[in-house]
Residue frames relative to the residue before (quaternion, step in Angstrom):
aa qw qx qy qz dx dy dz
M 1.0000 0.0000 0.0000 0.0000 0.00 0.00 0.00
T 0.1270 -0.7940 0.5918 0.0566 3.55 -0.91 0.89
F 0.2136 -0.7478 0.6167 0.1218 3.51 -1.15 0.74
T 0.2577 -0.7375 0.5958 0.1863 3.50 -1.06 0.67
L 0.4441 -0.6876 0.5111 0.2624 3.54 -1.07 0.68
D 0.4313 -0.6671 0.5312 0.2946 3.52 -1.07 0.70
P 0.7315 -0.4341 0.2695 0.4516 3.63 -1.18 0.16
F 0.6963 0.4541 -0.2875 0.4758 3.62 1.13 -0.50
G 0.5272 -0.6749 0.3855 0.3433 3.56 1.29 0.06
L 0.5007 0.6539 -0.4360 0.3628 3.63 1.13 0.45
H 0.4644 -0.6583 0.5276 0.2696 3.53 -1.05 0.86
P 0.5630 -0.6315 0.4004 0.3520 3.65 -0.87 0.85
M 0.6381 0.5198 -0.3403 0.4549 3.62 1.00 -0.71
R 0.6340 0.5190 -0.3288 0.4697 3.59 1.03 -0.73
V 0.6198 0.5354 -0.3355 0.4654 3.57 1.01 -0.81
F 0.6519 0.5166 -0.3026 0.4654 3.56 0.97 -0.93
L 0.6763 0.4970 -0.2942 0.4573 3.62 0.84 -0.95
V 0.6379 0.5148 -0.3282 0.4693 3.59 0.98 -0.81
A 0.6483 0.5157 -0.3145 0.4635 3.60 0.99 -0.82
V 0.6515 0.5102 -0.3153 0.4645 3.61 0.97 -0.84
V 0.6595 0.4994 -0.3098 0.4687 3.59 0.90 -0.92
A 0.6480 0.5129 -0.3230 0.4611 3.62 0.92 -0.82
A 0.6546 0.5108 -0.3116 0.4620 3.58 0.96 -0.86
L 0.6508 0.5111 -0.3154 0.4645 3.59 0.97 -0.81
C 0.6374 0.5261 -0.3292 0.4566 3.59 1.00 -0.77
V 0.6585 0.4936 -0.3074 0.4777 3.58 0.95 -0.86
W 0.6594 0.5103 -0.3107 0.4563 3.60 0.93 -0.88
S 0.6913 0.4826 -0.3026 0.4446 3.62 0.84 -0.92
S 0.6603 0.4957 -0.3288 0.4585 3.62 1.02 -0.64
S 0.7027 0.4326 -0.2773 0.4921 3.60 1.12 -0.51
A 0.6713 0.4990 -0.2929 0.4631 3.59 1.26 -0.27
V 0.2014 0.7858 -0.5525 0.1916 3.58 1.01 0.78
A 0.4827 -0.6902 0.4590 0.2829 3.56 -0.82 1.00
E 0.3220 -0.7287 0.5724 0.1940 3.56 -0.94 0.91
E 0.5564 -0.5794 0.4731 0.3618 3.54 -1.21 0.53
P 0.5347 -0.6354 0.4384 0.3438 3.59 -1.04 0.66
A 0.4352 -0.6768 0.5331 0.2614 3.54 -1.07 0.80
P 0.6064 -0.5531 0.4082 0.3997 3.60 -1.13 0.46
E 0.3619 -0.7316 0.5377 0.2112 3.55 -1.11 0.72
E 0.7441 0.3295 -0.1839 0.5513 3.57 1.22 -0.51
M 0.7611 -0.3440 0.2716 0.4782 3.55 -1.32 -0.19
V 0.4182 -0.7030 0.5211 0.2438 3.57 -0.88 0.97
L 0.2058 -0.7823 0.5794 0.0997 3.56 -0.91 1.00
L 0.8159 0.1081 0.0107 0.5679 3.55 1.04 -0.82
T 0.0983 -0.7659 0.6342 0.0385 3.55 -0.98 0.96
V 0.0890 -0.7927 0.6030 0.0117 3.57 -0.91 0.99
S 0.0308 0.7953 -0.6044 0.0354 3.57 -0.83 0.97
G 0.5063 0.6404 -0.4850 0.3136 3.53 -1.33 -0.08
L 0.8052 -0.2604 0.2166 0.4867 3.54 -1.07 -0.80
V 0.2915 0.7372 -0.5402 0.2825 3.54 0.39 1.33
G 0.4240 -0.7279 0.4888 0.2269 3.55 -1.04 0.83
E 0.7419 0.3185 -0.1836 0.5607 3.57 1.21 -0.49
S 0.0255 0.7822 -0.6224 0.0106 3.55 -1.10 0.71
N 0.1278 -0.7909 0.5917 0.0898 3.56 -1.21 0.45
R 0.7375 0.2625 -0.2321 0.5774 3.54 1.24 0.45
G 0.5178 -0.6622 0.4652 0.2777 3.51 -1.25 0.52
P 0.8137 -0.2988 0.1966 0.4582 3.55 -1.26 -0.42
L 0.6584 -0.4932 0.3959 0.4080 3.51 -1.31 0.37
D 0.1547 -0.7413 0.6482 0.0802 3.53 -1.04 0.88
A 0.3984 -0.7774 0.4325 0.2235 3.58 -0.21 1.31
S 0.6869 0.4622 -0.3074 0.4691 3.62 1.00 -0.63
K 0.7005 0.4430 -0.2669 0.4917 3.59 0.96 -0.80
D 0.7577 0.3249 -0.1561 0.5440 3.59 1.01 -0.89
S 0.0427 0.8757 -0.4805 0.0211 3.58 0.94 0.91
L 0.6491 0.5068 -0.3386 0.4552 3.62 0.97 -0.69
L 0.6286 0.5076 -0.3253 0.4913 3.59 1.04 -0.75
A 0.6702 0.5002 -0.2990 0.4595 3.59 0.88 -0.92
A 0.6315 0.5397 -0.3328 0.4462 3.60 1.03 -0.75
Q 0.6871 0.4443 -0.2682 0.5085 3.58 1.18 -0.55
K 0.4810 -0.6924 0.4090 0.3492 3.61 1.32 0.26
I 0.3747 0.7051 -0.4955 0.3419 3.57 1.12 0.77
D 0.0589 0.7775 -0.6235 0.0579 3.55 -1.04 0.82
F 0.1094 0.7903 -0.5972 0.0823 3.59 -1.10 0.65
P 0.4675 -0.6720 0.4960 0.2897 3.59 -1.20 0.54
K 0.7759 -0.0234 0.0181 0.6301 3.59 1.23 -0.52
A 0.0295 -0.7956 0.6051 -0.0032 3.56 -1.22 0.45
F 0.3463 -0.6741 0.5925 0.2732 3.52 -1.37 -0.03
A 0.1573 -0.7922 0.5874 0.0508 3.56 -0.74 1.13
F 0.1541 -0.7875 0.5944 0.0525 3.57 -0.89 1.04
D 0.1981 -0.7138 0.6507 0.1669 3.53 -1.10 0.74
R 0.7351 -0.4252 0.2775 0.4493 3.59 -1.25 0.14
A 0.6559 0.5213 -0.3205 0.4420 3.60 0.90 -0.89
M 0.6470 0.5157 -0.3216 0.4604 3.59 0.99 -0.79
L 0.6604 0.4912 -0.3048 0.4792 3.60 1.00 -0.77
L 0.6686 0.4970 -0.2987 0.4656 3.59 1.01 -0.78
A 0.6128 0.5638 -0.3455 0.4328 3.60 1.18 -0.46
L 0.6130 0.5426 -0.3453 0.4589 3.60 1.24 -0.31
P 0.6398 -0.5052 0.3860 0.4319 3.63 -1.19 0.36
Q 0.2867 -0.7934 0.5262 0.1073 3.54 -0.82 1.12
G 0.1447 -0.7628 0.6229 0.0955 3.52 -1.29 0.46
T 0.2469 -0.7449 0.5927 0.1813 3.54 -1.29 0.23
V 0.0951 -0.7563 0.6466 0.0299 3.51 -1.22 0.69
T 0.1633 -0.7486 0.6325 0.1131 3.56 -0.96 0.86
A 0.1489 0.7963 -0.5632 0.1630 3.56 -0.59 1.15
T 0.3021 -0.6948 0.6186 0.2083 3.49 -1.33 0.45
T 0.0862 -0.8045 0.5875 0.0130 3.56 -0.65 1.11
K 0.5908 -0.5729 0.4187 0.3841 3.56 -1.16 0.47
E 0.6174 0.5619 -0.3462 0.4280 3.60 1.12 -0.62
L 0.7884 0.3139 -0.1561 0.5055 3.60 0.91 -0.91
G 0.3710 -0.8198 0.3891 0.1973 3.59 1.30 -0.27
A 0.7736 0.2066 -0.1331 0.5841 3.63 1.17 -0.27
P 0.6484 -0.5070 0.3650 0.4350 3.61 -1.17 0.33
V 0.0430 -0.7849 0.6169 -0.0380 3.54 -0.92 1.03
I 0.3221 -0.7093 0.5879 0.2180 3.57 -1.14 0.66
F 0.1537 -0.7829 0.6016 0.0397 3.54 -0.62 1.24
K 0.0513 -0.7947 0.6045 0.0199 3.57 -1.07 0.72
G 0.3102 0.7273 -0.5736 0.2140 3.54 -1.07 0.82
P 0.7023 -0.4565 0.3126 0.4480 3.57 -1.24 0.08
L 0.5175 -0.6125 0.5013 0.3250 3.53 -1.13 0.72
L 0.5333 -0.6512 0.4339 0.3214 3.57 -0.84 0.95
R 0.6508 0.5227 -0.3327 0.4389 3.61 0.89 -0.85
E 0.6427 0.5138 -0.3258 0.4657 3.61 1.12 -0.63
V 0.6081 0.5329 -0.3450 0.4766 3.59 1.07 -0.71
L 0.6787 0.4902 -0.2856 0.4662 3.58 0.90 -0.96
S 0.6397 0.5175 -0.3215 0.4686 3.58 1.02 -0.77
R 0.6284 0.5667 -0.3318 0.4169 3.60 0.97 -0.88
I 0.7725 0.3307 -0.1794 0.5115 3.58 0.98 -0.79
E 0.4273 -0.7290 0.4381 0.3066 3.57 1.34 0.26
A 0.1435 0.8230 -0.5289 0.1495 3.55 0.89 1.03
A 0.5213 -0.6141 0.4969 0.3228 3.54 -1.16 0.69
K 0.4648 -0.6485 0.5243 0.2974 3.57 -1.21 0.59
T 0.3956 0.6822 -0.5039 0.3525 3.53 0.06 1.36
K 0.7516 -0.3622 0.2810 0.4743 3.58 -1.28 -0.12
I 0.1251 -0.7703 0.6226 0.0576 3.54 -1.08 0.85
S 0.1633 -0.7833 0.5954 0.0728 3.57 -0.84 1.02
F 0.1910 -0.7701 0.6046 0.0709 3.55 -1.12 0.81
I 0.0987 -0.8029 0.5877 0.0172 3.57 -0.77 1.06
A 0.2917 -0.7535 0.5695 0.1513 3.55 -0.90 1.00
I 0.6993 -0.4729 0.3451 0.4101 3.53 -1.30 0.38
N 0.7312 0.4110 -0.2349 0.4911 3.60 1.03 -0.75
G 0.6313 -0.5653 0.3231 0.4213 3.61 1.26 0.17
F 0.4549 0.6583 -0.4648 0.3789 3.61 1.25 -0.14
S 0.0484 -0.8285 0.5579 -0.0043 3.59 -0.98 0.76
G 0.0300 -0.7545 0.6544 0.0401 3.50 -1.39 0.23
W 0.1484 -0.7981 0.5765 0.0933 3.56 -1.24 0.15
L 0.1765 -0.7612 0.6180 0.0869 3.50 -1.35 0.47
L 0.3230 -0.6870 0.6088 0.2304 3.52 -1.33 0.39
P 0.6978 -0.4763 0.3123 0.4344 3.61 -1.18 0.37
E 0.6612 0.5094 -0.3236 0.4456 3.60 0.96 -0.78
D 0.5828 0.5530 -0.3712 0.4656 3.60 1.19 -0.47
V 0.6686 0.5030 -0.2884 0.4657 3.55 0.93 -0.99
D 0.7100 0.4613 -0.2612 0.4636 3.58 0.88 -0.95
G 0.7314 0.4726 -0.2338 0.4324 3.58 1.08 -0.67
S 0.7757 0.2514 -0.1523 0.5584 3.61 1.21 0.02
D 0.5692 -0.6157 0.4457 0.3135 3.55 -1.36 0.14
W 0.0699 0.8274 -0.5527 0.0707 3.61 0.87 0.89
I 0.0123 -0.7765 0.6299 -0.0064 3.53 -0.98 0.92
L 0.3416 -0.6536 0.6202 0.2672 3.52 -1.39 0.25
A 0.2060 -0.8412 0.4906 0.0961 3.53 0.25 1.35
L 0.1953 -0.7678 0.6048 0.0808 3.51 -1.05 0.96
E 0.7974 0.1441 -0.0743 0.5813 3.56 1.26 -0.36
A 0.1831 -0.7398 0.6381 0.1093 3.52 -1.34 0.47
D 0.8290 -0.0685 -0.0319 0.5542 3.56 -0.67 1.19
G 0.7481 -0.4485 0.2095 0.4420 3.55 0.91 1.01
K 0.6606 0.4765 -0.3173 0.4856 3.61 1.24 -0.01
P 0.5172 -0.6524 0.4488 0.3249 3.60 -0.89 0.88
L 0.4055 -0.6800 0.5565 0.2519 3.55 -1.12 0.74
G 0.1794 -0.8115 0.5503 0.0801 3.56 -0.46 1.17
I 0.6010 -0.5039 0.4511 0.4259 3.53 -1.28 0.22
G 0.7398 0.2929 -0.2688 0.5428 3.55 -0.75 1.09
Q 0.7247 0.3042 -0.2015 0.5846 3.57 1.35 -0.10
Q 0.6921 -0.4865 0.2366 0.4778 3.57 0.98 0.95
G 0.5939 0.5552 -0.3768 0.4440 3.61 1.21 0.24
P 0.4930 0.0594 -0.8068 -0.3201 1.52 -2.44 -0.30
V 0.7805 0.2001 -0.0917 0.5851 3.60 1.17 -0.53
W 0.1221 -0.7800 0.6113 0.0546 3.58 -1.02 0.84
L 0.2773 -0.7380 0.5966 0.1501 3.56 -0.66 1.15
I 0.2048 0.7854 -0.5499 0.1970 3.58 -0.54 1.16
N 0.0542 -0.7751 0.6280 0.0435 3.55 -1.27 0.47
T 0.5591 -0.5352 0.4805 0.4125 3.53 -1.35 -0.08
R 0.1969 -0.7805 0.5831 0.1096 3.56 -0.71 1.06
G 0.4495 -0.6667 0.5256 0.2777 3.51 -1.07 0.80
P 0.6892 -0.4650 0.3385 0.4407 3.60 -1.25 0.28
G 0.8418 0.1534 -0.1391 0.4984 3.56 -0.84 1.01
Q 0.5004 0.6527 -0.4300 0.3724 3.60 1.26 -0.03
K 0.0010 -0.7997 0.5986 -0.0470 3.57 -0.85 1.04
P 0.5512 -0.5921 0.4526 0.3752 3.58 -1.17 0.42
G 0.5671 -0.5940 0.4472 0.3543 3.55 -1.24 0.45
A 0.6111 -0.5633 0.4127 0.3726 3.57 -1.19 0.53
D 0.6636 0.5066 -0.2916 0.4668 3.59 1.23 -0.49
G 0.6441 -0.5496 0.3131 0.4301 3.61 1.29 0.10
R 0.4869 0.6541 -0.4525 0.3610 3.60 1.22 -0.13
G 0.8415 0.1836 -0.1533 0.4845 3.56 -0.88 1.00
R 0.3853 0.7198 -0.4954 0.2966 3.60 1.19 0.32
W 0.3799 -0.6161 0.6231 0.2964 3.50 -1.29 0.50
V 0.0654 -0.8098 0.5830 -0.0040 3.58 -0.68 1.09
W 0.1073 -0.7867 0.6043 0.0662 3.57 -0.65 1.07
G 0.7320 0.3682 -0.3115 0.4813 3.55 -1.24 0.50
V 0.2933 0.7751 -0.5136 0.2222 3.61 1.19 0.45
F 0.0200 0.7923 -0.6096 0.0171 3.56 -0.97 0.89
Y 0.7833 0.2109 -0.1142 0.5735 3.59 1.29 -0.20
M 0.0633 -0.7592 0.6471 0.0316 3.54 -1.16 0.79
R 0.1143 -0.7693 0.6226 0.0870 3.54 -1.12 0.69
V 0.2450 -0.7508 0.6009 0.1231 3.55 -0.90 1.02
G 0.7669 0.2347 -0.2152 0.5572 3.59 -0.52 1.19
E 0.6568 -0.5244 0.3782 0.3880 3.54 -1.34 0.20
């Protein structure tokens, strides 16, 4: 069997192999595994400067509560309860004006949630279902035991009962949130934004 060389001097088998390798490279770069989507009801959506996502852009009709809060994003990470419970958990004992007595709160450590989605080290904003908000800087997160509480004294925080998620930490004596919202305890959290 004889092969003739093309004008560039390449053997037909080499041309074929180069084409196969190029096709495999293109396929492997486009076949990046996506993060799994939540299987249950979404409790928390995080967008902004995150390295991991498991959902696409805001859909104003499907995401009506997010849209009502003037939230928009090209991609985000959505957590259901099981996904949040799978992260390292923390506890905080605090007395809040809403509950009036010391309560043990439990939920994923905020720094673990941010690490899971490869969030940038920048300002983080928290939005509650009723529009109440607060924010933290990286040094706030690193310097305290901030958690996204899912339960209080062993009972799940329901919507209408400061849930589904309550951003809370242990405050030192005399420590108060800033008038601008920095360091607020925010209950009813359903959305976080990483970055401005």
